[in-house]
N, C-alpha and C positions, 0 to 999 in steps of 0.2 A: 476480450472487451475494449472499446475504444477510452484512447485515453482521454480523461475527464480534464476540462479547462480549468478548474477551479483547482484540481490537484496538481497540475500541472504549475501552477502559479505559485502554490503553495510550496512547493520545492523549489521554484526560484528564490523564492523569498527566503528559505530556510537555507540555501545558498549564499546568499550575498552578506545573510547575519552571519552564518560560520565563517565565512573566508573574509568579510570585509570589504569584497571588491564592489567600487562603485555602482556596476553595470551588471545585471544578468539576464538572460533569456532563455527560451528555450523551443525545440520544433517537436513536432509531432510526428514520429515517421510511420509511414501508411507500407501497405502491401507492395506499391512500387518502388522504385528505387529513389525514391525522393521523400523530403519531410518538407513542411513548411514551418516555419517561425512563426510562433503564435502568442506567446508568454513573455511579457516582456515588464521589468523593474528597472529604475535609476537611467532610462533611456532619454536621451534630450527631444528625439522627433519621431517618425515614423518611417526611416529610410530601410529598416530593416523588417519593417511590419509585412506579415505576409510572405515573405520570400522564400521561394520556391527552391531548394537545396538538391544538388541532385548529388547520388552517392559516388563519392571518391573525389568530388569536385570543393576546392575550397577546405577550410578547415574543419567544420562541421560535417562535410559530407566525406571529408577521409574517416574522422571516427565512425558514421553510419557504415563505410563502407568495410572499415578493420575491424570493428566491433571492440575499440579498444580506444582511450582518452589519446587526445591529440593536443598539444601545446605550440603556441606561437608568440615566443617573446621577441617584439618586433614585428608584428603580422605582414606589415607591408613590405618588408626585404627577408622574409622568409623566404629558403630554398628548397622547405620540406613538402611546400601546400602549393596547390595551383592557384592562381590570384583571379578567380571568375566572379567573387564578389565583394573586391576590392573598394569600388565606388561606394555602396551604402555602408559599407565598414568606416571607412574614412569620413563619411556625413557624420558617421555616429560620435567620432572623434577617438576612436578605440586604438591601443598601441599595441597590446598584450592579450591573448586569449588562450583560456582554456576550454575545449569543447570536450563531454564525456558522455558517450552513449549508455542509455538504461537498457539494459537486456534482460528480457523476463522469458524464460523457457528458449533461451537459445536466439531469440528475435529481438531486435532494438526496435522498442518502442516508441522512444524519445532520444533527444541530446541535450543536454543541460549545456550552456554557456556562462562563463562567468569573464569579464573584461576589466582590462587597468586602461584608463585613458592618458596617465603619464608614464614617461619612458622606464619606470622600474621594471624589472624582471619578476614573473610570476613564482614568489618563493616553494620549495617542498613542501611545506607547511600549508601553505595555501592551498596548492593544489591535492593535498592531501584532505582537507576538508570539504573541497567540493567533490571529492569522491565518496566522502561520506554522505553528502546530501544525496547525491544520484543511488548510492547503495541502497538509502532510507526510500528513497522513491521506489525502488526496484521490488525492496520487500512489500510495501504499501500495495503496488501493483498485483503482485502475486497473490498477495492474499484476496484481494478483491476478486481477481480471477478465477481462484478456488471457491469465495461464496457464490459465485454469480452459477458456476457448475454445480455445486451442493442445492442450490435455490433450483436450478433446472432439475434437479433428482427429486426435490422434493414437492415440486407442482403437482407431477399426476399421482406421487403416492398418497398425498394430502387429501384426494378427491377418492381415494380407495383405500381409505385406512380401516374402514369397517373389515376388510379381509384381512387374514390373519398374516398374509407373506407383505404387503405393501406394509402393513403397520410396522412390522418390524424392520423395515428397511426405511421407514418413515424415522423410527427411533434411532437407527443408527446414524442417519443424514443430519436429524436434531443434534444429535450428541455431536458429529462433525462440526456443526454451524456454531455450536456454544464453543468448541474449542479454539475455531478459528477467530472467534468474537475476544477470546480471552487474548490472542495475539495482537489485537488491534489498537494501537496508540492514537489514532485520531479521534477525537470522541466523536463527532458526526457521524463517520462510520459505524463506531459502535455502538450509537443510538440508533443506527439504520437496522443493524444487524439485530438488538434488543426487538425491535418492532417487528421485524420478517418473523423471529422466534415466536412472539405472542400470537401472531397472525394464526401460526403453526398449531398453536396449543389452546389458543382462548384465555392465555393469562391473564389479561385486561379485566378478566371478572373475577379472578381467584379472591378467595376471601383470606388468604395468606399472600404475603408479598417477600419475596425474596430477593437479596442485592445481587445486580448482575455476577459477583464472582463466586457468588455464593451457590445460585444456578448453574452457573456453570459447572461446578465442582458435582452438584447433584447430577447432572445430565451426565457426565462423563463416569460417574460412580453406575450409572443406569448401564452403562457401556461394560462394566465388569473390570475398568481399570481401577488397577492398584492407587494408595497416594501419591506414591513415586512415580507410577506412571502418569498419573494426573498432573504431578507438579510438573512433570518434561514437558506435559503438551503446554500448562500455561505459562511456563516462565516463571514458575513462583517455587519455594521450598517445601518440601514435605510437611512441614510444620504450620505452613502458611495454609496448606490444603487443609490439614487437620482443622486448622482453627475455623476456616469457612465453614467443613462440614458439621462441626460441633454445634455453631451457629444455626446452621440452614436445620439442624433437625431438633434443636431446640425449636424454632419457629413453627416446624412441621410436627411437633409433639410425637417425635418418633426416636425409638429405643435403639433401633438398628440401622445399619448402611440400607438392609432391603426394606426396612420400615419407610424410610426415609423416600426412597425412590417409589412405593407403592403408594403414600399419602400425596406425593407431589403428583403422582398422575391421577389421584383420584380430585385433586384440588383443581386439575387442567394446567398445572406448571410444565409438566412434561407430556409430549404425546402417548 
């Protein structure tokens, strides 16, 4: 899926926050050996805005080609990069830069940059913090890709869920979506997933409402997972999963795991 501009800008914001660097920006990498700089924070002008960077050229182009971070302390005198983009970098007043590729499924989807304007060098701690920002973006994008894949599977199944085979597959896909939702830290993406799952079940009209984590848990119980397996999928402890399941069973007036799933389906909380 296409890199969302708001998601990219959020990653730049996180990079600046975590590194303390005064300027951050990012480029979207397409299928061609180029990327375009689109997201900026802390910039002084528009010299870099919309710049098309070719793979292998400049700092970001080198990161794009090598699929690994590249650092230039003293950018304008660096001998390890080409200097095809010196003029816009100079106009922005940047002295040292780190460029980090965002790699999802072995393909560079974006490059994050962080820069200093004074003549200090980028410390290892700063570079590590920038790497963490890129890894967080990679994880978010990987989850979004998986969500889109599961949604594409769910749509045709939802149209034929009166048939036994599509209905069972829809239930599997729904459970996988709930598991993905449990991994999402971004509140907006989580809300989107919850809305999609409600559309697949009609849960908006249900007489009983489960909290998102309770619904995640019951959906995975429906797939036959144990508490330990659910905990692993959702990044929780087994005790926490047990607590969510207990609360869900109370709301559903259920005395067993199977009964909780049956009642949830009858109420339209699960497909």
